[in-house]
N, CA, C and O atoms as CSV, one atom per row, in Angstrom:
chain,resi,resn,atom,element,x,y,z
A,1,MET,N,N,26.230,18.802,79.440
A,1,MET,CA,C,27.343,17.832,78.527
A,1,MET,C,C,26.756,18.284,77.044
A,1,MET,O,O,26.550,19.439,76.674
A,2,PRO,N,N,26.565,17.188,76.371
A,2,PRO,CA,C,26.665,16.756,74.763
A,2,PRO,C,C,25.475,16.146,74.348
A,2,PRO,O,O,25.430,14.988,74.764
A,3,PRO,N,N,24.253,16.547,73.532
A,3,PRO,CA,C,23.175,16.261,73.839
A,3,PRO,C,C,23.774,14.365,73.763
A,3,PRO,O,O,24.961,14.168,73.503
A,4,ALA,N,N,22.691,12.967,74.051
A,4,ALA,CA,C,23.153,11.724,73.589
A,4,ALA,C,C,23.373,11.581,72.232
A,4,ALA,O,O,22.706,12.274,71.463
A,5,LEU,N,N,24.380,10.623,71.704
A,5,LEU,CA,C,24.269,10.076,70.402
A,5,LEU,C,C,24.731,11.873,69.760
A,5,LEU,O,O,24.917,11.949,68.545
A,6,ASN,N,N,24.803,12.492,70.154
A,6,ASN,CA,C,25.803,13.844,69.146
A,6,ASN,C,C,26.960,13.104,68.568
A,6,ASN,O,O,27.790,12.430,69.178
A,7,THR,N,N,26.856,13.400,66.975
A,7,THR,CA,C,27.613,13.109,66.644
A,7,THR,C,C,29.366,14.012,66.377
A,7,THR,O,O,29.220,15.087,65.795
A,8,TYR,N,N,30.772,13.685,66.716
A,8,TYR,CA,C,31.247,14.647,66.295
A,8,TYR,C,C,32.154,14.267,64.967
A,8,TYR,O,O,32.272,13.189,64.385
A,9,THR,N,N,32.685,15.415,64.736
A,9,THR,CA,C,33.791,14.942,62.510
A,9,THR,C,C,35.253,15.553,63.520
A,9,THR,O,O,35.362,16.503,64.296
A,10,VAL,N,N,36.143,14.580,63.092
A,10,VAL,CA,C,37.397,14.889,63.841
A,10,VAL,C,C,37.500,15.832,63.031
A,10,VAL,O,O,37.126,15.960,61.865
A,11,SER,N,N,38.472,17.026,64.302
A,11,SER,CA,C,39.063,18.219,64.652
A,11,SER,C,C,38.357,19.084,64.887
A,11,SER,O,O,38.875,20.181,64.678
A,12,ASP,N,N,37.171,19.114,65.313
A,12,ASP,CA,C,35.289,19.904,65.514
A,12,ASP,C,C,35.808,20.291,66.736
A,12,ASP,O,O,36.597,19.575,67.354
A,13,GLU,N,N,35.409,21.420,67.151
A,13,GLU,CA,C,36.071,22.300,68.249
A,13,GLU,C,C,34.798,22.106,69.249
A,13,GLU,O,O,33.685,22.579,69.023
A,14,VAL,N,N,35.068,21.508,70.132
A,14,VAL,CA,C,33.849,21.087,70.673
A,14,VAL,C,C,33.698,21.690,72.599
A,14,VAL,O,O,34.698,21.818,73.305
A,15,THR,N,N,32.638,21.897,72.967
A,15,THR,CA,C,32.317,22.597,73.676
A,15,THR,C,C,31.016,22.254,74.763
A,15,THR,O,O,29.833,22.565,74.620
A,16,ILE,N,N,31.717,21.439,75.992
A,16,ILE,CA,C,30.605,20.847,77.176
A,16,ILE,C,C,30.818,21.682,78.204
A,16,ILE,O,O,31.770,22.427,78.435
A,17,SER,N,N,29.220,21.349,79.160
A,17,SER,CA,C,29.367,22.598,80.209
A,17,SER,C,C,28.610,21.503,81.049
A,17,SER,O,O,28.235,20.378,80.720
A,18,ALA,N,N,28.495,22.244,82.340
A,18,ALA,CA,C,28.280,21.881,83.441
A,18,ALA,C,C,27.338,22.653,84.243
A,18,ALA,O,O,27.103,23.783,83.815
A,19,THR,N,N,26.884,22.376,85.066
A,19,THR,CA,C,26.634,23.364,86.382
A,19,THR,C,C,26.159,22.453,87.538
A,19,THR,O,O,25.244,21.658,87.325
A,20,LEU,N,N,26.868,22.553,89.015
A,20,LEU,CA,C,27.179,22.334,90.141
A,20,LEU,C,C,26.283,23.068,91.188
A,20,LEU,O,O,26.295,24.291,91.323
A,21,LEU,N,N,25.610,22.331,91.819
A,21,LEU,CA,C,24.593,22.939,92.493
A,21,LEU,C,C,24.870,22.193,94.023
A,21,LEU,O,O,25.120,20.993,94.129
A,22,GLU,N,N,24.799,22.911,94.899
A,22,GLU,CA,C,25.200,22.204,96.633
A,22,GLU,C,C,24.076,22.899,96.968
A,22,GLU,O,O,23.444,23.823,96.455
A,23,ARG,N,N,23.925,21.875,98.482
A,23,ARG,CA,C,22.402,22.003,99.301
A,23,ARG,C,C,22.911,23.090,100.455
A,23,ARG,O,O,23.958,22.947,101.087
A,24,ARG,N,N,22.083,24.083,100.600
A,24,ARG,CA,C,22.921,24.979,101.516
A,24,ARG,C,C,21.885,25.538,102.546
A,24,ARG,O,O,21.335,26.639,102.529
A,25,GLY,N,N,21.749,24.514,103.448
A,25,GLY,CA,C,19.768,25.112,104.016
A,25,GLY,C,C,18.605,24.425,103.245
A,25,GLY,O,O,18.709,23.249,102.899
A,26,ALA,N,N,17.829,24.944,103.059
A,26,ALA,CA,C,16.211,24.609,102.910
A,26,ALA,C,C,17.122,24.955,100.522
A,26,ALA,O,O,16.603,24.489,99.508
A,27,ALA,N,N,18.020,25.566,100.562
A,27,ALA,CA,C,18.120,26.130,99.164
A,27,ALA,C,C,19.228,25.446,98.663
A,27,ALA,O,O,20.128,24.919,99.318
A,28,TRP,N,N,19.019,25.522,96.746
A,28,TRP,CA,C,20.337,25.190,96.701
A,28,TRP,C,C,20.975,26.556,96.018
A,28,TRP,O,O,20.376,27.589,95.716
A,29,ALA,N,N,22.332,26.248,95.874
A,29,ALA,CA,C,23.524,27.151,95.988
A,29,ALA,C,C,24.269,26.836,94.546
A,29,ALA,O,O,24.508,25.742,94.035
A,30,PRO,N,N,24.466,27.755,94.213
A,30,PRO,CA,C,26.295,27.439,92.927
A,30,PRO,C,C,27.080,26.623,93.845
A,30,PRO,O,O,27.046,27.064,94.994
A,31,HIS,N,N,27.720,25.652,93.703
A,31,HIS,CA,C,29.231,25.216,94.200
A,31,HIS,C,C,29.800,25.796,92.908
A,31,HIS,O,O,29.275,25.909,91.800
A,32,GLU,N,N,31.815,26.359,93.635
A,32,GLU,CA,C,32.380,26.473,93.186
A,32,GLU,C,C,33.637,25.288,93.594
A,32,GLU,O,O,33.792,24.727,94.679
A,33,THR,N,N,34.590,25.106,92.117
A,33,THR,CA,C,35.714,24.242,92.964
A,33,THR,C,C,36.861,24.068,91.883
A,33,THR,O,O,36.504,23.486,90.859
A,34,SER,N,N,38.027,24.431,91.942
A,34,SER,CA,C,38.479,24.116,90.792
A,34,SER,C,C,38.643,22.390,90.274
A,34,SER,O,O,39.277,22.134,89.250
A,35,ALA,N,N,38.108,21.472,90.966
A,35,ALA,CA,C,39.249,20.689,91.448
A,35,ALA,C,C,38.228,19.334,89.474
A,35,ALA,O,O,38.721,18.459,88.762
A,36,LEU,N,N,36.776,20.009,89.503
A,36,LEU,CA,C,36.256,19.190,87.740
A,36,LEU,C,C,37.158,19.157,87.409
A,36,LEU,O,O,38.132,19.854,87.693
A,37,LEU,N,N,36.983,17.904,86.369
A,37,LEU,CA,C,38.365,17.165,85.346
A,37,LEU,C,C,37.311,16.798,84.741
A,37,LEU,O,O,36.463,16.116,85.317
A,38,ALA,N,N,37.168,17.252,83.276
A,38,ALA,CA,C,36.750,16.331,82.357
A,38,ALA,C,C,37.834,15.963,81.473
A,38,ALA,O,O,38.775,16.728,81.263
A,39,SER,N,N,37.710,14.551,80.824
A,39,SER,CA,C,38.280,13.895,79.967
A,39,SER,C,C,37.592,13.620,78.785
A,39,SER,O,O,36.362,13.576,78.752
A,40,PHE,N,N,38.431,13.398,77.637
A,40,PHE,CA,C,37.132,12.894,76.820
A,40,PHE,C,C,38.362,11.150,76.341
A,40,PHE,O,O,39.587,11.148,76.218
A,41,THR,N,N,37.925,10.606,76.275
A,41,THR,CA,C,38.313,9.148,76.330
A,41,THR,C,C,38.119,8.379,75.072
A,41,THR,O,O,37.389,8.621,74.111
A,42,MET,N,N,39.269,7.002,75.389
A,42,MET,CA,C,38.342,6.094,73.948
A,42,MET,C,C,38.623,5.006,75.438
A,42,MET,O,O,37.937,5.012,76.460
A,43,LEU,N,N,40.142,3.912,75.075
A,43,LEU,CA,C,40.531,3.607,76.090
A,43,LEU,C,C,41.522,4.270,77.157
A,43,LEU,O,O,41.769,3.870,78.294
A,44,ASP,N,N,41.911,5.137,76.638
A,44,ASP,CA,C,43.159,6.125,77.068
A,44,ASP,C,C,41.972,6.929,77.076
A,44,ASP,O,O,40.839,6.651,76.684
A,45,PRO,N,N,42.670,8.518,77.860
A,45,PRO,CA,C,41.837,10.103,77.965
A,45,PRO,C,C,43.215,10.667,77.109
A,45,PRO,O,O,44.391,10.768,77.458
A,46,TYR,N,N,42.382,11.046,75.585
A,46,TYR,CA,C,43.048,11.802,74.332
A,46,TYR,C,C,42.780,13.301,75.559
A,46,TYR,O,O,43.926,13.621,75.876
A,47,VAL,N,N,42.101,13.944,76.059
A,47,VAL,CA,C,41.872,15.016,76.386
A,47,VAL,C,C,41.975,14.639,78.154
A,47,VAL,O,O,41.430,13.706,78.745
A,48,ARG,N,N,42.877,15.727,78.719
A,48,ARG,CA,C,41.321,15.595,80.729
A,48,ARG,C,C,42.461,16.886,81.055
A,48,ARG,O,O,43.684,16.969,81.176
A,49,GLN,N,N,41.207,17.881,81.121
A,49,GLN,CA,C,41.650,19.523,81.679
A,49,GLN,C,C,40.680,19.735,82.226
A,49,GLN,O,O,39.589,19.318,81.837
A,50,PRO,N,N,40.881,20.520,83.382
A,50,PRO,CA,C,39.961,21.005,84.257
A,50,PRO,C,C,38.957,22.039,83.841
A,50,PRO,O,O,39.249,22.971,83.091
A,51,MET,N,N,37.892,21.867,84.296
A,51,MET,CA,C,36.782,23.223,83.104
A,51,MET,C,C,36.842,23.989,84.466
A,51,MET,O,O,37.145,23.735,85.632
A,52,ARG,N,N,36.346,25.190,83.641
A,52,ARG,CA,C,37.005,27.015,83.331
A,52,ARG,C,C,35.006,27.241,84.955
A,52,ARG,O,O,33.938,27.658,84.507
A,53,HIS,N,N,35.054,27.108,85.485
A,53,HIS,CA,C,34.591,27.687,86.559
A,53,HIS,C,C,33.925,29.516,85.951
A,53,HIS,O,O,34.418,30.544,86.415
A,54,GLU,N,N,33.018,29.530,85.108
A,54,GLU,CA,C,32.181,30.550,84.398
A,54,GLU,C,C,31.311,31.600,85.193
A,54,GLU,O,O,31.178,32.746,84.763
A,55,GLY,N,N,30.552,31.050,86.708
A,55,GLY,CA,C,29.728,32.044,87.585
A,55,GLY,C,C,28.993,31.031,87.813
A,55,GLY,O,O,29.146,29.960,87.225
A,56,GLY,N,N,27.911,31.295,88.890
A,56,GLY,CA,C,27.027,31.082,89.723
A,56,GLY,C,C,27.025,29.638,88.988
A,56,GLY,O,O,26.371,29.603,87.946
A,57,GLY,N,N,27.564,28.633,89.324
A,57,GLY,CA,C,27.345,27.295,89.304
A,57,GLY,C,C,28.519,26.599,87.959
A,57,GLY,O,O,29.432,25.799,88.165
A,58,ARG,N,N,28.215,27.062,86.942
A,58,ARG,CA,C,28.178,26.777,85.727
A,58,ARG,C,C,29.458,26.605,85.072
A,58,ARG,O,O,29.554,27.648,84.425
A,59,TYR,N,N,30.511,25.913,84.845
A,59,TYR,CA,C,30.940,25.395,84.707
A,59,TYR,C,C,31.570,24.734,82.532
A,59,TYR,O,O,30.707,24.124,81.901
A,60,SER,N,N,32.553,24.918,82.033
A,60,SER,CA,C,32.049,24.980,80.613
A,60,SER,C,C,34.297,24.317,80.156
A,60,SER,O,O,35.180,24.115,80.991
A,61,LEU,N,N,34.381,24.216,78.829
A,61,LEU,CA,C,35.625,23.362,78.762
A,61,LEU,C,C,35.419,23.546,76.963
A,61,LEU,O,O,34.240,23.401,76.642
A,62,THR,N,N,36.378,23.839,75.764
A,62,THR,CA,C,36.600,24.012,74.910
A,62,THR,C,C,37.116,22.585,74.462
A,62,THR,O,O,36.712,21.770,75.292
A,63,VAL,N,N,37.775,22.037,73.573
A,63,VAL,CA,C,38.866,21.428,73.429
A,63,VAL,C,C,38.272,20.876,71.626
A,63,VAL,O,O,37.124,20.791,71.191
A,64,LYS,N,N,39.435,20.630,71.031
A,64,LYS,CA,C,39.264,20.471,69.779
A,64,LYS,C,C,39.246,18.235,70.116
A,64,LYS,O,O,39.840,17.569,70.964
A,65,ALA,N,N,38.420,17.869,69.144
A,65,ALA,CA,C,38.428,16.701,68.751
A,65,ALA,C,C,39.457,15.734,68.035
A,65,ALA,O,O,39.650,15.731,66.819
A,66,PRO,N,N,40.128,14.864,69.004
A,66,PRO,CA,C,41.159,14.298,68.481
A,66,PRO,C,C,41.221,13.885,66.573
A,66,PRO,O,O,40.161,13.832,65.948
A,67,ASP,N,N,42.402,13.664,65.959
A,67,ASP,CA,C,42.225,12.965,64.899
A,67,ASP,C,C,42.095,11.612,64.960
A,67,ASP,O,O,42.483,10.694,64.239
A,68,VAL,N,N,41.537,11.670,65.858
A,68,VAL,CA,C,41.242,9.787,65.794
A,68,VAL,C,C,39.602,9.414,65.645
A,68,VAL,O,O,38.702,10.142,66.062
A,69,TYR,N,N,39.466,8.500,65.162
A,69,TYR,CA,C,37.582,7.688,64.435
A,69,TYR,C,C,37.002,6.564,65.451
A,69,TYR,O,O,37.307,5.378,65.330
A,70,GLY,N,N,36.359,6.924,66.204
A,70,GLY,CA,C,35.877,5.853,67.076
A,70,GLY,C,C,35.222,6.149,68.105
A,70,GLY,O,O,35.080,7.349,68.341
A,71,VAL,N,N,34.764,5.384,68.814
A,71,VAL,CA,C,33.601,5.827,69.740
A,71,VAL,C,C,34.145,6.231,71.583
A,71,VAL,O,O,34.483,5.494,72.509
A,72,PHE,N,N,34.072,7.030,71.519
A,72,PHE,CA,C,34.720,7.821,72.516
A,72,PHE,C,C,33.860,8.491,73.677
A,72,PHE,O,O,32.862,9.164,73.420
A,73,LYS,N,N,34.307,8.265,74.950
A,73,LYS,CA,C,33.291,9.095,76.205
A,73,LYS,C,C,33.105,9.639,76.318
A,73,LYS,O,O,32.664,9.871,75.193
A,74,TRP,N,N,32.797,11.065,77.196
A,74,TRP,CA,C,32.601,11.869,77.694
A,74,TRP,C,C,33.126,11.967,79.150
A,74,TRP,O,O,32.227,12.755,79.442
A,75,VAL,N,N,33.787,11.847,80.275
A,75,VAL,CA,C,33.327,11.616,81.541
A,75,VAL,C,C,33.873,12.555,82.837
A,75,VAL,O,O,34.931,12.462,83.458
A,76,LEU,N,N,33.100,13.198,82.954
A,76,LEU,CA,C,33.167,14.649,83.913
A,76,LEU,C,C,33.490,13.880,85.635
A,76,LEU,O,O,32.641,13.029,85.899
A,77,ARG,N,N,34.277,14.031,86.457
A,77,ARG,CA,C,34.838,13.667,88.192
A,77,ARG,C,C,34.964,15.095,88.632
A,77,ARG,O,O,35.506,16.077,88.125
A,78,LEU,N,N,34.342,14.909,89.651
A,78,LEU,CA,C,34.564,15.549,91.320
A,78,LEU,C,C,34.925,15.003,92.136
A,78,LEU,O,O,33.988,14.248,92.391
A,79,ARG,N,N,35.739,14.793,92.859
A,79,ARG,CA,C,35.735,13.970,93.816
A,79,ARG,C,C,36.458,15.249,95.354
A,79,ARG,O,O,37.517,15.826,95.107
A,80,ALA,N,N,35.925,15.454,96.437
A,80,ALA,CA,C,35.825,16.359,97.014
A,80,ALA,C,C,36.078,15.479,98.696
A,80,ALA,O,O,35.147,14.682,98.808
A,81,ARG,N,N,36.801,15.423,99.664
A,81,ARG,CA,C,36.926,15.030,100.609
A,81,ARG,C,C,35.557,16.177,101.694
A,81,ARG,O,O,35.685,17.359,102.013
A,82,GLY,N,N,34.440,15.275,101.980
A,82,GLY,CA,C,33.632,15.573,102.452
A,82,GLY,C,C,32.394,15.738,101.815
A,82,GLY,O,O,31.345,15.649,102.453
A,83,TRP,N,N,32.422,15.956,100.690
A,83,TRP,CA,C,30.590,16.098,99.947
A,83,TRP,C,C,30.883,14.895,99.030
A,83,TRP,O,O,31.867,14.159,98.961
A,84,SER,N,N,29.549,14.929,98.244
A,84,SER,CA,C,29.061,13.400,97.242
A,84,SER,C,C,30.266,13.607,95.911
A,84,SER,O,O,31.168,14.427,95.735
A,85,PHE,N,N,29.983,12.944,95.465
A,85,PHE,CA,C,31.200,12.741,94.674
A,85,PHE,C,C,30.672,12.849,93.192
A,85,PHE,O,O,30.156,11.770,92.901
A,86,VAL,N,N,30.604,13.750,92.139
A,86,VAL,CA,C,30.237,13.488,91.096
A,86,VAL,C,C,31.135,12.777,89.446
A,86,VAL,O,O,32.126,13.195,88.847
A,87,ASP,N,N,29.938,11.218,89.094
A,87,ASP,CA,C,30.805,10.675,88.236
A,87,ASP,C,C,30.227,10.320,86.841
A,87,ASP,O,O,29.714,9.249,86.519
A,88,HIS,N,N,30.404,11.404,86.091
A,88,HIS,CA,C,29.333,11.173,85.403
A,88,HIS,C,C,30.134,10.509,84.060
A,88,HIS,O,O,31.342,10.696,83.912
A,89,GLU,N,N,29.213,9.598,82.957
A,89,GLU,CA,C,30.042,9.813,81.473
A,89,GLU,C,C,29.123,9.436,80.844
A,89,GLU,O,O,28.048,8.984,81.238
A,90,GLU,N,N,29.552,9.627,79.683
A,90,GLU,CA,C,28.267,10.213,78.285
A,90,GLU,C,C,28.867,10.412,76.915
A,90,GLU,O,O,29.098,11.497,76.382
A,91,VAL,N,N,29.143,8.893,76.292
A,91,VAL,CA,C,29.218,8.242,74.994
A,91,VAL,C,C,28.776,9.182,73.963
A,91,VAL,O,O,27.720,9.812,74.024
A,92,THR,N,N,29.671,9.253,72.968
A,92,THR,CA,C,29.900,9.786,71.658
A,92,THR,C,C,30.589,9.500,70.296
A,92,THR,O,O,31.762,9.870,70.235
A,93,PRO,N,N,30.266,9.131,69.614
A,93,PRO,CA,C,31.231,8.852,68.398
A,93,PRO,C,C,32.061,10.092,68.046
A,93,PRO,O,O,31.871,11.247,68.426
A,94,VAL,N,N,32.634,9.807,67.564
A,94,VAL,CA,C,33.603,10.976,66.474
A,94,VAL,C,C,33.980,10.656,65.259
A,94,VAL,O,O,35.130,10.237,65.124
A,95,ARG,N,N,33.328,10.745,64.384
A,95,ARG,CA,C,34.083,9.872,62.704
A,95,ARG,C,C,34.180,10.780,62.145
A,95,ARG,O,O,33.805,11.917,62.432
A,96,PRO,N,N,35.084,10.117,60.622
A,96,PRO,CA,C,35.710,11.160,59.816
A,96,PRO,C,C,35.164,11.702,58.874
A,96,PRO,O,O,33.962,11.493,58.708
A,97,PHE,N,N,35.848,12.515,58.024
A,97,PHE,CA,C,35.488,13.282,57.091
A,97,PHE,C,C,34.255,12.215,56.108
A,97,PHE,O,O,34.793,11.130,55.886
A,98,ARG,N,N,33.040,12.269,55.604
A,98,ARG,CA,C,32.181,12.359,54.847
A,98,ARG,C,C,33.211,12.518,53.066
A,98,ARG,O,O,33.807,13.594,53.109
A,99,HIS,N,N,33.353,12.157,52.402
A,99,HIS,CA,C,33.247,11.923,50.555
A,99,HIS,C,C,33.648,13.861,50.250
A,99,HIS,O,O,34.533,14.468,49.649
A,100,ASN,N,N,32.222,14.315,51.192
A,100,ASN,CA,C,31.910,15.316,50.410
A,100,ASN,C,C,32.163,16.601,51.688
A,100,ASN,O,O,31.416,17.577,51.755
A,101,GLU,N,N,33.102,16.426,52.453
A,101,GLU,CA,C,33.433,17.343,53.664
A,101,GLU,C,C,35.145,18.100,53.070
A,101,GLU,O,O,35.342,19.308,53.197
A,102,PHE,N,N,36.347,17.051,52.377
A,102,PHE,CA,C,37.141,17.715,51.692
A,102,PHE,C,C,37.016,18.515,51.042
A,102,PHE,O,O,36.017,18.629,50.332
A,103,PRO,N,N,38.136,19.474,51.058
A,103,PRO,CA,C,38.011,20.651,50.303
A,103,PRO,C,C,38.239,19.602,48.373
A,103,PRO,O,O,38.642,18.536,47.909
A,104,ARG,N,N,37.858,20.425,48.120
A,104,ARG,CA,C,38.131,20.405,46.077
A,104,ARG,C,C,38.980,20.167,45.639
A,104,ARG,O,O,39.160,19.256,44.830
A,105,PHE,N,N,39.963,21.137,46.169
A,105,PHE,CA,C,41.568,20.869,45.551
A,105,PHE,C,C,42.654,20.766,46.719
A,105,PHE,O,O,43.137,21.839,47.081
A,106,VAL,N,N,43.018,19.803,47.240
A,106,VAL,CA,C,43.940,20.057,48.112
A,106,VAL,C,C,44.961,20.656,48.016
A,106,VAL,O,O,44.804,20.979,46.838
A,107,ALA,N,N,46.015,21.138,48.310
A,107,ALA,CA,C,47.582,21.496,48.300
A,107,ALA,C,C,48.038,20.859,48.187
A,107,ALA,O,O,48.731,20.992,47.178
A,108,GLN,N,N,48.281,19.308,49.049
A,108,GLN,CA,C,48.933,18.735,48.164
A,108,GLN,C,C,49.291,17.711,47.794
A,108,GLN,O,O,50.229,16.971,48.091
A,109,ALA,N,N,48.046,17.659,46.727
A,109,ALA,CA,C,47.852,17.036,45.107
A,109,ALA,C,C,48.066,17.880,44.184
A,109,ALA,O,O,47.793,17.531,43.036
A,110,TRP,N,N,48.516,18.988,44.381
A,110,TRP,CA,C,49.400,19.468,43.223
A,110,TRP,C,C,50.600,18.781,42.389
A,110,TRP,O,O,50.506,18.643,41.170
A,111,PRO,N,N,51.297,18.521,42.838
A,111,PRO,CA,C,52.085,17.053,41.708
A,111,PRO,C,C,50.776,16.432,40.919
A,111,PRO,O,O,50.927,16.708,39.729
A,112,TYR,N,N,50.007,15.973,41.045
A,112,TYR,CA,C,49.917,15.437,40.198
A,112,TYR,C,C,48.132,16.359,39.191
A,112,TYR,O,O,47.826,16.200,38.009
A,113,TYR,N,N,47.566,17.003,39.986
A,113,TYR,CA,C,47.570,18.273,39.564
A,113,TYR,C,C,48.228,17.975,37.859
A,113,TYR,O,O,47.685,17.612,36.816
A,114,ALA,N,N,49.596,18.323,38.213
A,114,ALA,CA,C,50.503,19.511,37.038
A,114,ALA,C,C,50.952,18.120,36.371
A,114,ALA,O,O,51.662,18.204,35.368
A,115,THR,N,N,50.512,16.548,36.957
A,115,THR,CA,C,50.935,15.349,35.551
A,115,THR,C,C,49.808,15.258,34.778
A,115,THR,O,O,49.914,14.934,33.596
A,116,VAL,N,N,48.637,15.521,35.323
A,116,VAL,CA,C,47.184,15.329,34.132
A,116,VAL,C,C,47.514,16.382,33.645
A,116,VAL,O,O,47.886,16.225,32.482
A,117,LEU,N,N,47.571,17.743,34.101
A,117,LEU,CA,C,48.383,18.922,32.666
A,117,LEU,C,C,48.872,19.197,31.800
A,117,LEU,O,O,48.556,19.854,30.809
A,118,SER,N,N,50.584,18.188,32.436
A,118,SER,CA,C,50.950,17.710,31.248
A,118,SER,C,C,50.665,16.932,30.289
A,118,SER,O,O,50.775,17.447,29.177
A,119,LEU,N,N,50.168,15.333,30.344
A,119,LEU,CA,C,50.019,14.032,30.234
A,119,LEU,C,C,48.612,14.911,28.933
A,119,LEU,O,O,48.416,14.711,27.734
A,120,MET,N,N,47.985,15.774,29.846
A,120,MET,CA,C,46.524,16.691,28.549
A,120,MET,C,C,47.483,17.097,27.624
A,120,MET,O,O,47.710,16.295,26.718
A,121,ALA,N,N,48.164,18.252,27.628
A,121,ALA,CA,C,48.844,19.020,26.924
A,121,ALA,C,C,49.786,17.811,25.552
A,121,ALA,O,O,49.424,17.571,24.400
A,122,GLY,N,N,51.062,17.279,26.327
A,122,GLY,CA,C,51.460,16.396,25.717
A,122,GLY,C,C,50.684,15.602,24.733
A,122,GLY,O,O,51.108,15.428,23.591
A,123,PHE,N,N,49.256,14.988,25.262
A,123,PHE,CA,C,48.081,14.444,24.261
A,123,PHE,C,C,47.858,15.578,22.795
A,123,PHE,O,O,47.878,15.452,21.571
A,124,LEU,N,N,47.708,16.372,23.503
A,124,LEU,CA,C,47.286,17.885,22.281
A,124,LEU,C,C,48.279,17.839,21.384
A,124,LEU,O,O,48.024,17.581,20.207
A,125,VAL,N,N,49.525,18.079,21.804
A,125,VAL,CA,C,50.840,18.434,20.845
A,125,VAL,C,C,50.883,16.987,19.972
A,125,VAL,O,O,50.747,17.140,18.759
A,126,MET,N,N,51.062,15.561,20.463
A,126,MET,CA,C,51.019,14.583,19.465
A,126,MET,C,C,49.966,14.354,18.572
A,126,MET,O,O,50.049,13.656,17.562
A,127,ILE,N,N,48.497,15.244,19.149
A,127,ILE,CA,C,47.607,15.226,17.631
A,127,ILE,C,C,47.791,15.823,17.632
A,127,ILE,O,O,47.244,16.311,18.620
A,128,VAL,N,N,48.712,17.020,16.855
A,128,VAL,CA,C,48.044,18.738,15.889
A,128,VAL,C,C,49.990,17.723,15.669
A,128,VAL,O,O,49.482,16.808,15.021
A,129,SER,N,N,50.823,17.499,15.700
A,129,SER,CA,C,52.105,17.013,14.912
A,129,SER,C,C,51.218,15.753,14.240
A,129,SER,O,O,51.270,15.326,13.087
A,130,LEU,N,N,50.611,15.428,15.062
A,130,LEU,CA,C,50.587,14.170,13.805
A,130,LEU,C,C,49.840,14.447,12.657
A,130,LEU,O,O,50.059,14.018,11.524
A,131,MET,N,N,48.856,15.265,13.060
A,131,MET,CA,C,47.468,16.217,11.600
A,131,MET,C,C,48.806,16.653,10.739
A,131,MET,O,O,49.391,16.090,9.814
A,132,LEU,N,N,49.010,17.723,11.340
A,132,LEU,CA,C,50.572,18.503,10.910
A,132,LEU,C,C,51.362,17.812,9.523
A,132,LEU,O,O,51.278,18.099,8.329
A,133,HIS,N,N,52.296,16.598,10.379
A,133,HIS,CA,C,52.755,15.433,9.617
A,133,HIS,C,C,51.799,14.620,8.301
A,133,HIS,O,O,52.267,14.353,7.194
A,134,ARG,N,N,50.527,14.356,8.702
A,134,ARG,CA,C,49.624,14.079,7.648
A,134,ARG,C,C,49.562,15.043,6.562
A,134,ARG,O,O,49.851,14.647,5.433
A,135,ASP,N,N,49.201,16.342,6.760
A,135,ASP,CA,C,48.993,17.277,5.847
A,135,ASP,C,C,50.357,17.568,4.542
A,135,ASP,O,O,50.217,17.900,3.365
A,136,THR,N,N,51.626,17.288,5.323
A,136,THR,CA,C,52.380,17.955,4.842
A,136,THR,C,C,52.951,16.393,3.687
A,136,THR,O,O,53.412,16.472,2.548
A,137,ALA,N,N,52.716,15.225,4.442
A,137,ALA,CA,C,52.367,14.059,4.044
A,137,ALA,C,C,52.114,13.792,2.873
A,137,ALA,O,O,52.869,13.141,2.151
A,138,ALA,N,N,51.172,14.192,2.577
A,138,ALA,CA,C,49.717,14.784,1.209
A,138,ALA,C,C,49.477,15.542,0.474
A,138,ALA,O,O,48.646,15.476,-0.432
A,139,ALA,N,N,50.457,16.733,0.864
A,139,ALA,CA,C,51.047,17.274,0.285
A,139,ALA,C,C,52.043,17.676,-0.951
A,139,ALA,O,O,52.040,18.540,-1.828
A,140,LYS,N,N,53.246,16.155,-0.403
A,140,LYS,CA,C,54.116,15.781,-1.120
A,140,LYS,C,C,54.050,14.589,-1.454
A,140,LYS,O,O,55.130,14.007,-1.559
A,141,ALA,N,N,52.779,13.808,-1.738
A,141,ALA,CA,C,52.291,12.925,-3.059
A,141,ALA,C,C,51.682,13.082,-3.652
A,141,ALA,O,O,51.484,12.276,-4.562
C-alpha cells in the first residue's frame, strides 16, 4: 500500500502492492488467489480492479488517478469462504495541478496568443503610421 498521507496529483500513475501470507503448519507461506480486489473510492469507487499476482504472495495494481480531486481511500478486500478476510483501507488525497505544474504554452490557447500578437502588431503599425503622418504634415507646413 502507498505510505500514509501520500498525495497524488490528478492523472498520476499510481501503483499499489500487497503481500498475502497464509499459515501452513508452523511456517508462513505465500497465499495465491484471484479474488483480491483493490478499489480507489471517494463516495463511489472510481477504480475497482482485481490485483495481479506476481508470485511469492505479492500482488500489485497500477492505475491512473482520476481527473477528480478530493480525499480518496484505497480499499483492499478479500473474502473467501473458510479463510479469514482481508479488509484494509487507507486514506489518500488527490490534488489538482499547482500553478507552476502546467505547461507554459497550452495548445488550446493559440487563438488567445494570436489575438495578443495581432494587437501588438496593430499597435506598432498605428504608431509607425502616426509618426509618418506627423513627419509629412511637418514637411508640408
